[in-house]
N, CA, C and O of each residue as an XYZ file, in Angstrom:
648
protein
N      43.883     48.790    115.097
C      42.600     48.316    114.605
C      42.849     47.461    113.373
O      43.543     47.874    112.444
N      42.281     46.284    113.379
C      42.352     45.373    112.241
C      41.038     45.421    111.492
O      39.974     45.592    112.087
N      41.123     45.269    110.189
C      39.932     45.214    109.347
C      40.074     44.048    108.395
O      41.175     43.693    107.975
N      38.931     43.455    108.059
C      38.955     42.358    107.112
C      37.585     42.111    106.539
O      36.599     42.732    106.939
N      37.538     41.200    105.602
C      36.284     40.857    104.947
C      36.219     39.346    104.816
O      37.192     38.693    104.440
N      35.046     38.802    105.135
C      34.803     37.370    105.001
C      33.559     37.194    104.135
O      32.516     37.786    104.413
N      33.670     36.388    103.096
C      32.530     36.070    102.237
C      31.985     34.714    102.673
O      32.725     33.733    102.749
N      30.692     34.668    102.956
C      30.030     33.430    103.359
C      29.042     33.026    102.276
O      28.102     33.759    101.973
N      29.263     31.862    101.702
C      28.405     31.351    100.634
C      27.415     30.343    101.204
O      27.621     29.135    101.095
N      26.353     30.834    101.803
C      25.298     29.967    102.289
C      25.269     29.808    103.791
O      26.183     30.215    104.509
N      24.190     29.205    104.237
C      23.968     29.027    105.671
C      24.993     28.106    106.310
O      25.355     28.299    107.470
N      25.463     27.117    105.582
C      26.441     26.187    106.156
C      27.735     26.920    106.508
O      28.320     26.664    107.560
N      28.184     27.819    105.651
C      29.397     28.588    105.946
C      29.159     29.562    107.094
O      30.037     29.770    107.931
N      27.975     30.153    107.132
C      27.636     31.051    108.239
C      27.644     30.281    109.548
O      28.194     30.752    110.544
N      27.037     29.100    109.553
C      27.008     28.265    110.755
C      28.416     27.845    111.172
O      28.739     27.834    112.360
N      29.241     27.503    110.202
C      30.620     27.105    110.514
C      31.381     28.262    111.151
O      32.055     28.074    112.164
N      31.281     29.457    110.570
C      31.972     30.613    111.150
C      31.457     30.905    112.549
O      32.248     31.137    113.462
N      30.142     30.896    112.731
C      29.572     31.164    114.056
C      30.047     30.162    115.084
O      30.373     30.542    116.209
N      30.095     28.880    114.721
C      30.586     27.852    115.647
C      32.044     28.088    116.011
O      32.450     27.879    117.154
N      32.828     28.523    115.031
C      34.239     28.821    115.299
C      34.367     30.033    116.218
O      35.212     30.051    117.113
N      33.529     31.042    115.996
C      33.537     32.198    116.899
C      33.201     31.736    118.312
O      33.873     32.115    119.271
N      32.153     30.910    118.437
C      31.767     30.406    119.759
C      32.868     29.615    120.430
O      33.054     29.714    121.643
N      33.604     28.826    119.653
C      34.713     28.049    120.207
C      35.888     28.940    120.579
O      36.737     28.547    121.379
N      35.943     30.140    120.003
C      37.081     31.043    120.201
C      36.874     32.079    121.295
O      37.850     32.580    121.853
N      35.623     32.414    121.617
C      35.390     33.498    122.574
C      35.803     33.086    123.982
O      35.770     31.916    124.365
N      36.190     34.106    124.722
C      36.534     33.941    126.137
C      35.637     34.877    126.939
O      35.011     35.781    126.385
N      35.582     34.653    128.232
C      34.820     35.531    129.094
C      35.287     36.972    128.942
O      36.486     37.249    128.923
N      34.334     37.878    128.833
C      34.646     39.285    128.675
C      34.697     39.752    127.227
O      34.769     40.954    126.973
N      34.662     38.821    126.269
C      34.701     39.216    124.859
C      33.376     39.851    124.443
O      32.303     39.461    124.903
N      33.487     40.838    123.563
C      32.331     41.553    123.029
C      32.283     41.378    121.518
O      33.299     41.503    120.835
N      31.094     41.087    121.006
C      30.887     40.956    119.565
C      29.692     41.824    119.195
O      28.607     41.677    119.757
N      29.902     42.727    118.248
C      28.845     43.600    117.771
C      28.445     43.178    116.369
O      29.294     43.002    115.495
N      27.134     43.015    116.161
C      26.605     42.608    114.862
C      25.666     43.676    114.327
O      24.725     44.083    115.007
N      25.920     44.119    113.125
C      25.054     45.084    112.460
C      24.775     44.603    111.056
O      25.498     43.765    110.518
N      23.721     45.138    110.465
C      23.323     44.782    109.107
C      21.830     44.977    108.972
O      21.125     45.188    109.960
N      21.359     44.905    107.757
C      19.935     45.088    107.494
C      19.100     44.006    108.163
O      19.624     42.975    108.586
N      17.792     44.251    108.253
C      16.868     43.217    108.721
C      17.022     41.993    107.832
O      17.053     42.103    106.606
N      17.118     40.825    108.460
C      17.222     39.588    107.715
C      18.612     39.274    107.180
O      18.780     38.327    106.412
N      19.609     40.059    107.580
C      20.974     39.841    107.067
C      21.630     38.608    107.672
O      22.566     38.057    107.092
N      21.151     38.168    108.832
C      21.711     36.955    109.431
C      22.340     37.152    110.799
O      23.120     36.310    111.244
N      22.023     38.237    111.468
C      22.604     38.513    112.792
C      22.203     37.448    113.812
O      23.056     36.928    114.532
N      20.925     37.123    113.877
C      20.476     36.120    114.834
C      20.945     34.729    114.427
O      21.272     33.910    115.286
N      20.982     34.456    113.132
C      21.500     33.172    112.655
C      22.953     32.991    113.091
O      23.339     31.916    113.548
N      23.747     34.036    112.949
C      25.140     33.966    113.374
C      25.222     33.779    114.892
O      26.060     33.018    115.376
N      24.367     34.463    115.637
C      24.354     34.326    117.096
C      24.004     32.895    117.500
O      24.600     32.360    118.434
N      23.052     32.271    116.817
C      22.695     30.877    117.101
C      23.913     29.965    116.925
O      24.131     29.048    117.717
N      24.690     30.222    115.894
C      25.873     29.400    115.633
C      26.974     29.670    116.649
O      27.727     28.764    117.006
N      27.071     30.908    117.115
C      28.030     31.221    118.188
C      27.648     30.426    119.434
O      28.507     29.835    120.088
N      26.351     30.415    119.759
C      25.870     29.634    120.906
C      26.235     28.169    120.730
O      26.701     27.527    121.671
N      26.026     27.636    119.533
C      26.349     26.244    119.252
C      27.828     25.969    119.518
O      28.172     24.939    120.098
N      28.695     26.876    119.101
C      30.125     26.723    119.346
C      30.496     26.772    120.817
O      31.543     26.267    121.221
N      29.631     27.382    121.614
C      29.827     27.427    123.068
C      29.248     26.198    123.762
O      29.471     25.998    124.956
N      28.502     25.372    123.020
C      27.857     24.217    123.620
C      26.455     24.509    124.123
O      25.913     23.764    124.940
N      25.868     25.595    123.633
C      24.500     25.989    123.972
C      23.615     25.627    122.785
O      23.982     25.879    121.638
N      22.467     25.046    123.051
C      21.577     24.636    121.970
C      21.172     25.837    121.123
O      20.591     26.787    121.647
N      21.467     25.814    119.819
C      21.085     26.947    118.978
C      19.577     27.143    118.896
O      19.111     28.253    118.636
N      18.814     26.081    119.113
C      17.358     26.215    119.050
C      16.805     27.037    120.215
O      15.675     27.521    120.152
N      17.595     27.195    121.271
C      17.146     28.009    122.399
C      17.375     29.500    122.159
O      16.856     30.332    122.903
N      18.139     29.839    121.137
C      18.480     31.234    120.866
C      17.417     31.857    119.978
O      17.129     31.365    118.887
N      16.844     32.938    120.460
C      15.870     33.701    119.689
C      16.279     35.163    119.718
O      17.066     35.585    120.565
N      15.746     35.914    118.801
C      16.037     37.339    118.798
C      15.358     37.984    120.003
O      14.145     37.855    120.171
N      16.125     38.673    120.839
C      15.535     39.282    122.039
C      14.941     40.661    121.765
O      15.073     41.561    122.594
N      14.294     40.839    120.623
C      13.793     42.149    120.215
C      12.839     42.753    121.236
O      12.863     43.966    121.443
N      12.013     41.959    121.869
C      11.045     42.538    122.800
C      11.551     42.566    124.231
O      11.196     43.470    124.987
N      12.374     41.595    124.626
C      12.923     41.619    125.979
C      14.292     42.296    126.002
O      14.792     42.632    127.075
N      14.892     42.497    124.857
C      16.158     43.193    124.632
C      17.408     42.445    125.060
O      18.488     42.711    124.534
N      17.291     41.510    126.006
C      18.456     40.720    126.391
C      18.020     39.318    126.787
O      17.018     39.135    127.477
N      18.787     38.337    126.340
C      18.597     36.947    126.755
C      19.915     36.435    127.302
O      20.986     36.759    126.788
N      19.824     35.637    128.342
C      20.999     34.986    128.919
C      20.923     33.495    128.599
O      19.906     32.847    128.845
N      22.002     32.967    128.055
C      22.066     31.545    127.734
C      23.212     30.930    128.519
O      24.358     31.371    128.432
N      22.880     29.909    129.283
C      23.888     29.216    130.080
C      23.903     27.745    129.677
O      23.135     27.318    128.815
N      24.769     26.991    130.299
C      24.829     25.570    130.017
C      25.919     25.209    129.035
O      26.141     24.030    128.758
N      26.601     26.204    128.505
C      27.719     25.956    127.602
C      29.033     26.172    128.329
O      29.073     26.251    129.557
N      30.092     26.265    127.569
C      31.431     26.470    128.121
C      31.486     27.739    128.963
O      32.077     27.741    130.044
N      30.874     28.820    128.476
C      30.705     30.061    129.234
C      29.324     30.610    128.899
O      28.752     30.234    127.876
N      28.773     31.491    129.736
C      27.470     32.075    129.414
C      27.557     32.987    128.189
O      28.605     33.558    127.887
N      26.429     33.106    127.499
C      26.300     34.020    126.379
C      25.193     35.004    126.716
O      24.072     34.607    127.032
N      25.515     36.292    126.647
C      24.542     37.356    126.887
C      24.253     38.011    125.544
O      25.139     38.591    124.916
N      23.002     37.910    125.115
C      22.590     38.298    123.763
C      21.666     39.511    123.850
O      20.545     39.416    124.349
N      22.149     40.645    123.363
C      21.385     41.888    123.359
C      20.915     42.192    121.948
O      21.622     41.919    120.978
N      19.717     42.761    121.834
C      19.193     43.235    120.563
C      18.740     44.674    120.787
O      17.771     44.920    121.506
N      19.435     45.616    120.175
C      19.170     47.035    120.417
C      18.255     47.662    119.369
O      18.130     48.885    119.313
N      17.619     46.848    118.547
C      16.785     47.352    117.457
C      15.743     48.357    117.942
O      15.504     49.365    117.278
N      15.131     48.099    119.073
C      14.044     48.942    119.572
C      14.539     50.122    120.403
O      13.729     50.935    120.847
N      15.842     50.235    120.623
C      16.363     51.341    121.407
C      16.299     52.638    120.614
O      16.468     52.655    119.395
N      16.054     53.707    121.329
C      16.034     55.030    120.706
C      17.443     55.599    120.655
O      17.829     56.245    119.680
N      18.205     55.354    121.712
C      19.578     55.854    121.750
C      20.386     55.093    122.774
O      19.858     54.254    123.503
N      21.674     55.393    122.823
C      22.580     54.703    123.723
C      22.212     54.834    125.188
O      22.516     53.941    125.979
N      21.567     55.922    125.566
C      21.180     56.113    126.968
C      20.219     55.025    127.451
O      20.125     54.775    128.653
N      19.507     54.378    126.529
C      18.587     53.300    126.898
C      19.309     52.078    127.460
O      18.689     51.241    128.117
N      20.624     51.969    127.207
C      21.383     50.843    127.754
C      21.371     50.836    129.274
O      21.453     49.776    129.895
N      21.269     52.008    129.869
C      21.254     52.098    131.331
C      20.102     51.293    131.919
O      20.250     50.684    132.979
N      18.965     51.284    131.248
C      17.787     50.559    131.738
C      17.917     49.050    131.576
O      17.152     48.298    132.179
N      18.876     48.596    130.771
C      19.055     47.166    130.541
C      20.059     46.533    131.487
O      20.205     45.311    131.506
N      20.755     47.350    132.273
C      21.800     46.819    133.143
C      23.021     46.372    132.363
O      23.738     45.467    132.789
N      23.263     47.005    131.216
C      24.358     46.587    130.340
C      25.703     46.630    131.064
O      26.537     45.746    130.867
N      25.922     47.637    131.891
C      27.201     47.743    132.605
C      27.446     46.556    133.530
O      28.591     46.145    133.719
N      26.385     46.004    134.105
C      26.539     44.836    134.967
C      27.000     43.624    134.147
O      27.828     42.836    134.606
N      26.463     43.484    132.946
C      26.902     42.388    132.079
C      28.362     42.577    131.673
O      29.122     41.612    131.599
N      28.748     43.825    131.410
C      30.147     44.103    131.076
C      31.062     43.735    132.233
O      32.182     43.266    132.024
N      30.588     43.945    133.444
C      31.388     43.627    134.624
C      31.503     42.140    134.890
O      32.371     41.712    135.651
N      30.635     41.345    134.271
C      30.665     39.898    134.444
C      31.584     39.303    133.381
O      31.145     38.981    132.277
N      32.835     39.165    133.716
C      33.838     38.688    132.758
C      33.770     37.179    132.534
O      34.617     36.620    131.837
N      32.771     36.517    133.117
C      32.678     35.066    132.930
C      32.000     34.706    131.613
O      32.152     33.585    131.129
N      31.255     35.637    131.030
C      30.518     35.346    129.812
C      30.919     36.240    128.659
O      31.635     37.226    128.832
N      30.443     35.877    127.475
C      30.663     36.679    126.270
C      29.363     37.410    125.940
O      28.272     36.933    126.250
N      29.498     38.566    125.312
C      28.339     39.389    124.966
C      28.262     39.542    123.449
O      29.243     39.896    122.795
N      27.068     39.267    122.901
C      26.777     39.548    121.498
C      25.707     40.633    121.484
O      24.678     40.506    122.147
N      25.955     41.702    120.726
C      25.017     42.814    120.625
C      24.595     42.974    119.171
O      25.403     43.324    118.311
N      23.310     42.710    118.907
C      22.763     42.974    117.576
C      22.320     44.433    117.511
O      21.856     44.992    118.505
N      22.462     45.039    116.349
C      22.137     46.443    116.124
C      22.990     47.355    117.010
O      22.500     48.351    117.541
N      24.249     47.009    117.163
C      25.160     47.748    118.040
C      25.319     49.208    117.623
O      25.548     50.063    118.478
N      25.205     49.510    116.350
C      25.384     50.890    115.879
C      24.395     51.850    116.525
O      24.663     53.049    116.608
N      23.252     51.339    116.985
C      22.252     52.195    117.622
C      22.745     52.785    118.942
O      22.198     53.778    119.424
N      23.779     52.172    119.526
C      24.307     52.667    120.804
C      25.827     52.794    120.748
O      26.504     52.685    121.770
N      26.355     53.023    119.554
C      27.810     53.050    119.371
C      28.499     54.043    120.304
O      29.632     53.813    120.728
N      27.828     55.134    120.621
C      28.433     56.144    121.493
C      28.551     55.689    122.944
O      29.265     56.317    123.726
N      27.871     54.619    123.314
C      27.876     54.149    124.701
C      28.516     52.780    124.879
O      28.691     52.328    126.010
N      28.866     52.118    123.798
C      29.446     50.783    123.888
C      30.974     50.857    123.928
O      31.571     51.739    123.311
N      31.606     49.930    124.654
C      33.074     49.897    124.661
C      33.618     49.685    123.246
O      33.018     48.981    122.433
N      34.750     50.301    122.974
C      35.313     50.219    121.624
C      36.057     48.912    121.366
O      36.178     48.497    120.213
N      36.560     48.252    122.412
C      37.328     47.023    122.205
C      36.378     45.850    122.029
O      36.115     45.090    122.961
N      35.873     45.725    120.811
C      34.922     44.665    120.466
C      35.203     44.215    119.044
O      35.764     44.957    118.238
N      34.804     42.996    118.755
C      34.848     42.483    117.395
C      33.549     42.917    116.732
O      32.477     42.420    117.077
N      33.638     43.831    115.791
C      32.461     44.362    115.097
C      32.326     43.687    113.753
O      33.282     43.604    112.982
N      31.118     43.203    113.477
C      30.852     42.531    112.206
C      29.623     43.170    111.581
O      28.526     43.123    112.136
N      29.829     43.764    110.419
C      28.711     44.321    109.660
C      28.387     43.334    108.542
O      29.222     43.049    107.683
N      27.161     42.818    108.570
C      26.751     41.783    107.629
C      25.986     42.432    106.476
O      25.002     43.142    106.677
N      26.466     42.167    105.277
C      25.811     42.694    104.075
C      25.336     41.521    103.235
O      26.022     40.508    103.104
N      24.148     41.682    102.669
C      23.621     40.651    101.783
C      23.930     41.027    100.344
O      24.074     42.203    100.012
N      24.028     40.025     99.506
C      24.240     40.220     98.078
C      22.868     40.201     97.414
O      22.185     39.177     97.429
N      22.467     41.317     96.838
C      21.115     41.394     96.266
C      20.923     40.437     95.089
O      19.793     40.115     94.723
N      22.029     39.986     94.501
C      21.926     39.053     93.380
C      21.924     37.594     93.817
O      21.478     36.717     93.077
N      22.427     37.339     95.029
C      22.494     35.967     95.541
C      22.060     35.985     97.005
O      22.845     36.350     97.880
N      20.841     35.603     97.269
C      20.244     35.745     98.600
C      21.021     35.042     99.705
O      20.955     35.468    100.858
N      21.749     33.984     99.389
C      22.430     33.232    100.449
C      23.862     33.718    100.710
O      24.500     33.252    101.655
N      24.373     34.636     99.898
C      25.744     35.128    100.061
C      25.752     36.298    101.034
O      24.960     37.233    100.913
N      26.650     36.230    101.991
C      26.817     37.291    102.979
C      28.273     37.754    102.951
O      29.189     36.946    102.795
N      28.475     39.061    103.103
C      29.806     39.622    103.261
C      29.879     40.206    104.657
O      29.046     41.032    105.030
N      30.863     39.788    105.428
C      31.073     40.323    106.768
C      32.265     41.264    106.734
O      33.383     40.862    106.413
N      32.011     42.517    107.068
C      33.081     43.488    107.241
C      33.440     43.418    108.723
O      32.622     43.746    109.583
N      34.659     42.993    109.013
C      35.080     42.738    110.388
C      36.086     43.802    110.813
O      37.027     44.111    110.082
N      35.872     44.361    112.016
C      36.771     45.369    112.566
C      37.021     45.054    114.030
O      36.101     44.681    114.758
N      38.262     45.205    114.455
C      38.576     45.081    115.875
C      38.782     46.482    116.441
O      39.187     47.402    115.729
N      38.499     46.627    117.728
C      38.607     47.940    118.355
C      39.688     48.044    119.402
O      39.834     49.092    120.033
N      40.446     46.991    119.604
C      41.496     47.010    120.621
C      42.199     45.676    120.706
O      42.021     44.807    119.852
N      42.995     45.522    121.736
C      43.839     44.336    121.885
C      43.024     43.056    122.101
O      43.307     42.037    121.471
N      42.020     43.092    122.980
C      41.238     41.885    123.263
C      40.501     41.399    122.019
O      40.482     40.200    121.739
N      39.899     42.316    121.276
C      39.163     41.907    120.081
C      40.116     41.480    118.963
O      39.767     40.615    118.160
N      41.308     42.070    118.898
C      42.301     41.623    117.907
C      42.748     40.200    118.210
O      42.937     39.398    117.295
N      42.915     39.886    119.481
C      43.281     38.514    119.861
C      42.158     37.541    119.536
O      42.412     36.430    119.069
N      40.916     37.953    119.780
C      39.774     37.104    119.431
C      39.754     36.847    117.931
O      39.557     35.710    117.504
N      39.952     37.879    117.131
C      39.961     37.699    115.681
C      41.086     36.756    115.251
O      40.888     35.936    114.354
N      42.241     36.856    115.864
C      43.350     35.928    115.566
C      42.947     34.484    115.825
O      43.204     33.607    115.001
N      42.308     34.235    116.980
C      41.878     32.871    117.311
C      40.857     32.369    116.294
O      40.911     31.215    115.870
N      39.935     33.236    115.909
C      38.901     32.856    114.944
C      39.546     32.528    113.595
O      39.242     31.495    112.999
N      40.412     33.379    113.124
C      41.011     33.190    111.796
C      41.903     31.960    111.761
O      42.001     31.289    110.733
N      42.551     31.661    112.876
C      43.367     30.448    112.930
C      42.479     29.208    112.741
O      42.835     28.305    111.984
N      41.345     29.162    113.412
C      40.447     28.021    113.286
C      39.688     28.014    111.960
O      39.403     26.953    111.404
N      39.365     29.211    111.459
C      38.598     29.321    110.213
C      39.446     29.000    108.992
O      38.928     28.629    107.939
N      40.753     29.148    109.149
C      41.641     28.802    108.054
C      41.973     29.955    107.131
O      42.269     29.751    105.954
N      41.926     31.173    107.664
C      42.264     32.348    106.833
C      43.680     32.792    107.125
O      44.158     33.760    106.534
């Protein structure tokens, strides 16, 4: 398991990192995003879509539908928002296992901690924290859960310049 920290000073840096993540993901990759309301999970997802060649303006938080599928880029992006879930067992109703079986696309899960007991461990997990003194500063605590996510993090860091 790899751990790291990335400091993002403003929306431009967040967008740059998200685009690099999008350019780095491969089919079957999993990305988990956690953090307080308004921390930037959906903003980061929009930038990931942009890096995949998907219009970021088409990306919205799937809070009420729980999952959105975005196609038209290099690979599909499956965007889950688990905010409204009561527990991990609710994933069964979303067909999450079918998306996991579709290795052609990448999966981003917002509020992943709500179903941590049911999600695969080999994922790139990013916990986004805001700086209460500087509203635009974000700290990402990044953790990998296995070989595939460690390789994804390597590709991201190579492009990001860390």
